[in-house]
Each structure stands twice: as C-alpha cells, then as structure tokens.
C-alpha positions in Angstrom: 3.7 -22.5 1.9 2.8 -19.6 -0.3 4.8 -16.4 0.1 3.0 -13.7 2.0 1.8 -10.8 -0.1 3.7 -7.6 0.5 2.1 -4.8 2.4 1.2 -2.0 0.0 1.7 1.5 1.3 0.5 4.9 0.0 1.9 8.2 1.2 -0.3 11.3 1.2 1.8 14.4 1.1 5.3 15.0 -0.2 6.8 17.6 2.1 10.1 17.0 3.9 8.8 14.0 5.8 6.8 12.5 2.9 9.7 12.7 0.6 12.2 11.2 3.0 9.7 8.3 3.8 8.9 7.7 0.2 12.6 7.5 -0.8 13.3 5.0 2.0 10.3 2.8 1.3 11.0 2.9 -2.5 14.5 1.7 -1.7 13.1 -1.3 0.0 14.4 -0.6 3.5 11.4 -2.5 5.1 11.2 -6.1 3.9 7.7 -7.1 2.9 6.6 -3.4 2.5 6.2 -1.8 -1.0 5.4 1.8 -1.8 2.7 1.8 -4.5 1.3 5.3 -4.6 1.8 8.9 -3.5 -0.3 12.1 -3.6 0.8 15.7 -3.5 -0.6 19.1 -4.2 1.8 19.6 -7.1 1.4 16.4 -9.1 3.9 17.5 -11.8 6.7 17.8 -9.2 5.6 14.6 -7.6 5.9 12.7 -10.9 9.4 14.1 -11.3 10.3 13.0 -7.8 9.1 9.4 -8.1 10.6 9.0 -11.6 13.9 8.6 -9.9 12.7 5.5 -8.0 13.8 2.0 -9.0 10.3 0.7 -9.4 7.1 2.5 -10.6 5.1 4.5 -8.1 1.7 6.0 -9.0 1.0 9.7 -8.5 -2.7 10.0 -7.6 -5.2 12.2 -5.9 -5.9 11.5 -2.3 -9.3 10.1 -3.3 -7.6 7.5 -5.5 -5.1 6.1 -2.9 -7.3 3.6 -1.1 -7.7 1.3 -4.1 -3.9 1.0 -4.4 -2.8 0.4 -0.9 -3.4 -1.5 2.4 -2.0 1.3 4.5 -1.9 5.1 4.0 0.6 7.3 5.7 -0.7 10.8 6.2 2.0 13.5 5.8 -0.3 16.3 4.7 -1.8 19.5 6.1 -3.9 18.7 9.2 -7.2 19.9 7.6 -7.0 17.1 5.0 -6.8 14.3 7.6 -10.5 13.1 7.3 -10.3 13.2 3.5 -7.1 11.1 3.4 -7.8 8.4 6.0 -11.6 8.2 5.8 -11.7 5.9 2.7 -9.1 3.6 4.2 -10.9 3.3 7.5 -14.2 2.7 5.8 -12.5 -0.2 3.9 -11.3 -1.7 7.2 -7.7 -0.7 6.4 -5.0 1.0 8.5 -4.0 4.7 8.5 -0.7 6.0 10.0 -1.3 9.6 11.1 1.3 12.2 11.6 -1.1 15.1 12.1 -2.0 13.7 15.5 -3.3 17.0 16.7 -6.1 16.8 14.2 -7.4 13.6 15.7 -8.3 15.6 18.8 -10.9 17.5 16.7 -12.1 14.5 14.7 -13.3 11.8 17.1 -15.5 10.4 14.4 -12.4 8.9 12.7 -11.6 6.6 15.7 -15.3 5.8 15.8 -15.3 4.9 12.1 -12.3 2.7 12.6 -14.0 0.8 15.4 -17.1 0.1 13.3 -15.1 -0.9 10.2 -12.4 -2.8 12.0 -9.8 -0.5 10.5 -7.1 1.1 12.7 -5.7 4.6 13.3 -2.0 4.4 14.2 0.0 7.3 15.6 3.8 6.7 15.5 6.1 7.9 18.3 7.5 10.5 15.9 9.5 13.3 17.5 8.6 12.1 21.1 10.3 9.9 23.6 8.9 7.6 26.2 5.5 6.8 24.8 5.9 3.2 25.8 6.4 4.3 29.4 3.4 6.6 29.2 1.1 3.8 27.8 2.2 1.5 30.6 1.6 4.2 33.2 -1.9 4.8 31.9 -2.8 1.2 32.9 -2.6 2.5 36.4 -3.2 6.1 37.6 -1.4 9.1 36.1 -1.4 12.1 38.4 0.1 14.7 36.1 1.7 15.2 32.7 3.5 18.3 31.6 5.4 19.0 28.4 7.7 21.9 27.6 8.6 22.5 23.9 11.4 24.8 22.8 11.8 25.6 19.2 13.9 28.0 17.1 11.7 30.9 16.2 11.5 30.0 12.5 9.9 26.7 13.4 6.9 28.5 15.0 6.3 31.4 12.6 2.9 31.6 11.1 1.2 29.5 13.9 -2.5 30.6 14.4 -2.0 31.3 18.1 0.8 33.7 17.3 -1.2 35.4 14.6 -4.4 35.6 16.6 -2.5 37.1 19.6 -0.2 39.4 17.6 2.9 37.7 19.0 5.9 38.7 17.0 9.1 36.6 16.9 11.1 39.0 14.8 14.4 40.0 16.3 14.0 37.7 19.2 17.2 37.4 21.3 16.1 35.5 24.3 13.6 32.7 25.0 9.9 33.8 24.9 7.0 31.7 26.3 4.3 32.0 23.6 1.8 29.5 25.0 0.8 27.9 28.3 -2.3 25.7 28.5 -3.6 22.2 27.7 -2.7 20.0 24.8 -6.0 20.5 23.0 -5.5 24.3 22.9 -1.9 23.8 21.9 -2.9 21.5 19.0 -5.4 24.2 17.9 -3.0 27.1 18.1 0.0 25.3 16.7 -1.4 22.6 14.3 1.9 22.0 12.5 4.2 22.2 15.6 2.9 20.1 18.5 1.5 16.9 17.1 3.8 15.4 19.8 1.6 16.9 22.5 -1.5 15.3 21.0 0.3 11.9 20.8 1.3 12.3 24.4 -2.2 13.2 25.5 -3.8 10.3 23.6 -1.3 7.9 25.2 -1.8 9.3 28.7 -4.5 11.3 30.5 -6.1 13.1 27.6 -5.7 16.5 26.0 -7.5 18.5 28.7 -5.3 17.2 31.6 -2.0 17.3 29.7 -0.3 20.6 30.4 1.8 22.3 27.8 4.3 25.2 27.4 5.7 26.4 24.1 8.8 28.6 23.9 10.2 30.4 20.9 13.9 30.0 21.8 16.7 31.6 19.7 19.3 29.9 21.9 18.4 26.4 20.7 19.2 24.8 17.3 17.0 21.7 17.8 13.3 21.1 18.5 13.4 20.2 22.2 10.7 18.5 24.2 10.8 17.8 27.9 8.1 15.6 29.5 7.5 15.1 33.2 5.1 12.4 34.3 4.0 11.5 37.8 2.0 8.3 38.2 1.3 5.6 40.8 3.8 3.2 39.0 6.6 5.6 38.1 7.8 9.1 38.1 9.9 10.1 35.1 11.4 13.0 33.1 12.4 12.8 29.5 14.1 15.2 27.1 14.6 14.8 23.4 16.4 17.2 21.1 15.3 16.6 17.5 17.3 17.8 14.5 14.9 19.7 12.2 14.2 18.4 8.7 14.1 20.6 5.6 10.9 21.8 7.2 11.9 23.5 10.5 8.5 22.6 12.1 9.3 18.9 12.0 12.3 16.7 13.0 14.2 14.2 10.9 13.3 11.4 13.3 9.6 11.5 12.3 10.2 9.7 9.0 12.4 7.2 10.8 9.6 6.6 13.3 7.2 5.7 10.5 9.7 3.3 9.0 10.2 1.7 12.4 6.4 1.3 12.8 6.1 -0.4 9.5 9.0 -2.6 10.2 7.5 -3.6 13.6 4.1 -4.4 11.9 5.8 -7.0 9.6 8.4 -8.3 12.1 8.3 -11.7 13.8 10.2 -10.2 16.8 8.6 -7.0 18.2 10.4 -5.1 20.9 8.5 -2.5 22.9 4.9 -2.0 24.1 
C-alpha cells in the first residue's frame, strides 16, 4: 500500500493566532499535515519568522496560496475573507475560517463551496459546547443567549463603540456596550465576537441568537456564557479564555485549529 500524501496547509495572516499555529504545524505536531506556505501583510517580517522553521515554508501573496496547499487557514482581517478562501473553494478545496462573523455577510461563499464541492470549516475556537448546540439543532431550539465579558483593551476600536461614541477610558466597573442579535454583534465587533457567529451558525441563526457584550475591567480573561433552551436539553456553559498577544483573541483559538486538523486526519474521531 502506498503511503498517503500529507495534507498541505497554508496560513493566511501572521498575527498572534497565525504565528502560533504556524509554529506548531511547522514543528510537525499533527501527523500527516505539513505547512507549505504563509501570507502576511509584511512579507519581510514573515520571511524572517519562517526562516526559523526546520523545513522551508513559502511566503506568498494570498492570491498565490491556493496552488501550494490543500487547505487554507484564514487568520486575517475579516474584510479579506472572500479573497483568501474564494480560490480554494473554486478549486474544490477546504477553507478553515476564523473570521466566522464575516461569513454572515458573505453567503455566496457557502454557495460557492456547495457548487464546487469545496468546504468551509469553522473551528470551535474560543467557544464551548458547539457539539451540544449542533445536536440540539437537530430538534427544536427555543432560545440561545450569549453574554461576553472582555477587559476593555480587548474591545477598543470596535466599530460599534466608535459609531456610538462609547468611551472605555478610565472604566472602573462593568459597562454593557451592546445588546442585540448575533448578526449586529458581528457587524459592530468584527474582531471580537466571531464566537457569536459560530454559535449562530451551529444553532438557530444570527437573527434569533441574542447577544450581550460587556467591557469589564474586573475580568482578566475573555469570558463567554451561553444559555440554550431546546426540546432535547437545557444547558448553560461558561468559558474563560486566556488572551493571546492580541487581547481580542484567546490562546485556545490556535489550539482549536490544530485539533480540527488532527481530527480530519485521525482514524478515531471523538465528538460530533
């Protein structure tokens, strides 16, 4: 029997998550998966970064990645999502998306994947309980609410705060900065609540998924509490994520992508 070819992975974006993920894949933590290429806004710094890896990794533009990989992992600004994953989907390949909120505003990407037999994959990321949500969605879900609390630095610069002149300077007690549905949350906080988009996609949709966002100087971790009421189960889940070098995202996000890649190549797969 011939050995199976390794799965070639490209990473688009070398922020805190992209760097962590690149380093782990380059170190061979997932058997059968090899990092072949990366892209970043600053290609000079990207070349310096990958030069420390044990095996060569190409530094390319996002338009050049598809020819070098079977799967792309999107770790870039949300506005680049169609540009990054479009070529892979058109080629019938897979795209792992971290900017899940952007998917709510680009339904054509899922439609493209359906036509081309490609696939858009959203990892669990900084969430908890997506397996339970997916199972509950096979029946009837009555309600889903999610409350996110983040240290103020993790929310600064969000469009919703800017548009509504909400200042977080000198905050000494928790401040609710948003209440609404997951679609509006994804629009107002595009780098902060991809977890809400993932929850909505797994459950009852972005319009019916309710969301609160708090700027909370009393917490040190990005905290998400989810409450679900369905005809098969009623459950409440809370996760406290340690921020990465980028306070908007948790360290667990990179681990989640590694776990997804490991599961894709494993012979024993645990979880829905």
